[in-house]
N, C-alpha and C positions, 0 to 999 in steps of 0.2 A: 483493609485493602482486599480487593477481589483476587481470587487465585489466578495465576498465570494461565492455567488450562482453560478457564472460562473465557478470558480475553482471546486466547489463541483460537478456540473453537469458533467464536463469533467472527473474528477477523478472517479465519480460513474460509468460512462459509461465504462471507461477503466477497472476499477476494476471488473465489472460484466463480461465483455468479457474475460479478462485474467483469472479470477478465474474459469469461466465455462469451458474454455479450459482445465485447470488443472483438475477440478473435473470430467468432462466427459471423458477426454482422458487418465488420469493416476490414479487419486486418488480413484475413485469409487472401482475399482478392488483391488487396493492396500489396502485401508482401510477395505474393506470387508474381505480380507485375514488376515490382522494384528489385526483388532479389533473384528472381529467375533461377539460373543455374547454380546459385549459391545454396539453394535449399536442398536438403537431403531428400533423396527419393523415398526413403523409409525413415519416418520420424523416430526419435528415441524418447518415448513418453517418460521413461524413468528419469531422464535428465530434467524434464519439465517439472516432474513431481518433486525432485530434490530442490530445484529452484523455488517452487511454491512454498515448500516447508521452511526453507531458510529465509526467504523474503518475509513471510508472515511472522516468523520468530523475530526478525529484525524490527518489523513494524511494532510489534507488541513491546519488545524490550526497550527500543530506543525512542519510540514516539508515544505509544498509547499509555503505558504506565506512567511516564513522567507528566504527560498532559493531564492526568487525573488530579495532580496536585495543583494545577493552575486555577485561578479564579474563574476562568472561562474555558473549561476543559475541551469542549467540542471544537471551539475556534482554534485553540492551541493545537489540538490533534490534526485538524485540517491543514493548518499552515506548516507544521513541522512534518506532517505526512507528505505534503506536496514536495517539500524540500528533500526528504529522504528518497522519495520516488525519483525525483530529478537526478540526484547524485548517483543512485544505484543504476538507473537506466543509462545515465551518461557514462558510467564505467564500461558498460557493454558497448555502447555505440561509438564512443570516442576512441576506445581501444581498437575496435574493428576498423574504424576510419584511419587510424594511425598505421595499422600493420597489414591490413588486407588490401590487395591491389584493386579489387573490384567492389569494395563496399560503397554503395551509393550514398552520396551526401544527402539526398532527398529523404532517406530513412531517418536520419538523425533528429531533425526537429519534430518529426511525427512521434518517434519513440520517446523523446524527452518530454513532450507534452503529455503523452499517454502515461508515462511513469508518474508524472506529477499529479495527474487527474486520479489515477488509480490509488496512489498513496494517500491523497487527501480524502477521497471517498471512503476507502476502507477504514482509515484511522478515525475520521469523524463519525462514521456510522457505528463502528465498534464502540467508541467511547460513549456515544448516546445510548446504544442498546444495553451495554453492560451496566450503565448507571441506572437503567430502568429495571433490569431483571435481577440484579444482585442486591442483597440487603446492604445498607451502608456499613462500611467498616470504620476503622480509625480515621478521623478527619485529617485531611492534608492542610497545609498552611492556608490555602485559600478558603477552605471550608471552615476553618477555625475562626477566621475573620468575619465571615458572613453568617455563620451559624446555619447554613443550609446544606442540603445534600448536593454533592458535586454536580450531578446531572441537572439540578434545578436551575442553575445559573444561566444555561444556554436556551432555555425554553422561551 
């Protein structure tokens, strides 16, 4: 099995790139329009960094590592990554919708879709990249049945 640190580094790099594309390309203007006065005048970057660190750790621990044991690891990582993203982003959005007087309903489906896309993309990408850059370790149940490297099954 590949070290957690390798998976984490790949996932973190992918997460930053993909999320920055979203934030700079679409979300900034969209959130400014929909959230308006709810946005802080001065952002707190440390909070975003803590979220990134925790979210990526969750992706690696709960999605990427278990997916490597599947017969189709990239597919499994994409599907469970999408679900993890949906659940985690729903925690934020649905809690805000429940307790904040002015949280706009229009933000919820956008964020839930983005969380799903982000989770699927980062998990599938990380699983595929790690399978190619790391030497094979002990075989998982799926690899033992097929006799192939885990990354080979999704090519």
